[in-house]
Every structure is written in structure tokens, then in C-alpha cells.
DOTORBA-594664 format. One record per residue (C-alpha): residue in three letters; y, z, x. Coordinates in steps of 0.05 Angstrom, whole numbers, plus 5000, padded with zeros to 4 digits. Each point is the difference from the previous one (the first is absolute). Example, Ala and Ser with C-alpha at 12.3 -4.5 7.8 and 13.67 -1.06 7.14 Angstrom:
<pts>
(pt 'ALA', (4910, 5156, 5246))
(pt 'SER', (5069, 4987, 5027))
</pts>
This chain:
<pts>
(pt 'MET', (5334, 4819, 4858))
(pt 'LYS', (4992, 4970, 5069))
(pt 'SER', (5007, 5067, 5035))
(pt 'GLU', (4948, 5032, 4953))
(pt 'ILE', (4951, 4945, 5016))
(pt 'PHE', (5013, 5008, 5075))
(pt 'ARG', (4990, 5076, 4997))
(pt 'PHE', (4937, 4993, 4958))
(pt 'ARG', (4973, 4947, 5046))
(pt 'ILE', (5009, 5044, 5062))
(pt 'MET', (4970, 5061, 4967))
(pt 'ALA', (4941, 4961, 4971))
(pt 'ILE', (4982, 4973, 5068))
(pt 'ILE', (5006, 5067, 5034))
(pt 'ALA', (4962, 5035, 4944))
(pt 'GLY', (4945, 4947, 5004))
(pt 'VAL', (4992, 5009, 5075))
(pt 'MET', (4999, 5075, 4993))
(pt 'SER', (4949, 4995, 4945))
(pt 'LEU', (4956, 4957, 5044))
(pt 'LEU', (5006, 5051, 5056))
(pt 'LEU', (4982, 5056, 4952))
(pt 'TRP', (4940, 4966, 4969))
(pt 'PHE', (4971, 4966, 5062))
(pt 'VAL', (5020, 5046, 5057))
(pt 'ASP', (5015, 5071, 4976))
(pt 'ILE', (4946, 5007, 4947))
(pt 'PRO', (4943, 4973, 5042))
(pt 'VAL', (5020, 5043, 5059))
(pt 'ALA', (5009, 5062, 4957))
(pt 'TYR', (4934, 4994, 4961))
(pt 'PHE', (4952, 4957, 5039))
(pt 'ILE', (5015, 5010, 5074))
(pt 'ASN', (4988, 5070, 5025))
(pt 'ASN', (5051, 5000, 5056))
(pt 'GLY', (5056, 5052, 5000))
(pt 'GLU', (5043, 4963, 5050))
(pt 'TRP', (5002, 4937, 4957))
(pt 'LYS', (5017, 5042, 4938))
(pt 'GLU', (5059, 5030, 5036))
(pt 'LYS', (5026, 4931, 5020))
(pt 'VAL', (4999, 4973, 4929))
(pt 'ALA', (5023, 5064, 4965))
(pt 'TRP', (5071, 4971, 4992))
(pt 'ILE', (4977, 4942, 4956))
(pt 'PRO', (4992, 5037, 4933))
(pt 'PHE', (5065, 5037, 5009))
(pt 'VAL', (5040, 4937, 5015))
(pt 'HIS', (4964, 4962, 4945))
(pt 'GLY', (5019, 5052, 4949))
(pt 'TRP', (5074, 4995, 5016))
(pt 'ILE', (4998, 4925, 5004))
(pt 'TYR', (4966, 4996, 4932))
(pt 'PHE', (5053, 5046, 4970))
(pt 'VAL', (5055, 4953, 5024))
(pt 'TYR', (4959, 4940, 4976))
(pt 'VAL', (4997, 5030, 4930))
(pt 'ILE', (5075, 5010, 4999))
(pt 'THR', (5014, 4929, 5022))
(pt 'ALA', (4949, 4973, 4950))
(pt 'ILE', (5033, 5038, 4944))
(pt 'GLN', (5068, 4976, 5023))
(pt 'PHE', (4978, 4927, 5002))
(pt 'ALA', (4963, 5003, 4934))
(pt 'THR', (5060, 5032, 4966))
(pt 'LYS', (5046, 4947, 5027))
(pt 'ALA', (4952, 4945, 4979))
(pt 'ARG', (4995, 5033, 4930))
(pt 'TRP', (4924, 5005, 5003))
(pt 'PRO', (4963, 5040, 4946))
(pt 'ILE', (4972, 5068, 5019))
(pt 'MET', (4928, 4976, 5005))
(pt 'LYS', (5018, 4944, 5048))
(pt 'MET', (5040, 5049, 5042))
(pt 'PHE', (4941, 5047, 5000))
(pt 'GLY', (4955, 4943, 5025))
(pt 'LEU', (5049, 4987, 5056))
(pt 'ILE', (4998, 5073, 5019))
(pt 'LEU', (4924, 5001, 4999))
(pt 'ALA', (4999, 4938, 5045))
(pt 'GLY', (5022, 5046, 5056))
(pt 'THR', (4935, 5040, 4996))
(pt 'LEU', (4953, 4943, 5020))
(pt 'PRO', (5001, 4972, 5070))
(pt 'ILE', (5016, 4927, 4983))
(pt 'ALA', (5030, 5006, 4931))
(pt 'SER', (5071, 5017, 5023))
(pt 'LEU', (4999, 4940, 5046))
(pt 'ILE', (4977, 4955, 4942))
(pt 'ALA', (5053, 5029, 4954))
(pt 'GLU', (5053, 4989, 5053))
(pt 'ARG', (4982, 4926, 5007))
(pt 'ARG', (5001, 4989, 4925))
(pt 'ILE', (5067, 5034, 4991))
(pt 'VAL', (5032, 4961, 5057))
(pt 'ARG', (4974, 4934, 4973))
(pt 'ARG', (5024, 5015, 4929))
(pt 'TYR', (5067, 5032, 5013))
(pt 'SER', (5026, 4966, 5063))
</pts>
């Protein structure tokens, strides 16, 4: 169980940081700032975020299965990766409870 917690912790932190970059850097540049050069510089963020979120979902399912969580609780953990701070909060709660 310790390795699942460690993997989930790493992925939750990375997914949280990428979500923050997506919401507060990429989206404002793409929709509110009319500067093509800036858009090119942040074009990598959604691509990387998508792959990181995919790996986050896999690690969340792996952890929730090992912890024998019900499906709805697992679904909530997966959804936590969609909001900028929620994955970081979920990570803290899981580490406190299971470590």
C-alpha cells in the first residue's frame, strides 16, 4: 500500500501543478490576451496536462482499488484531478489517513 500512496502522491502534485498552469496561464493567454507569440509559448501546457491527467486517473484507480474504496469515492478522487487545488487537497488527506 505504501508504494500506491507514493505514486498517487507524486501524480496528484504533478497533476495539481499542471492544472494550475492550465487554468491560470494557458486559458488566459489563449482567450484573453491577443498575442500569438505568447500562445505559441504555452501551447505545450494542454498537451502535457492531458497525459498527466491520464496517468493521474490510473494511479487514483490503483490506489482506490488497493484501499477498497467504493466506486463513488473512487470517482470523487478521479474528479479531484480536474480542479486546480482539489488534487492537492485529496493528496494531503490520503497521506494523513493512510501513512
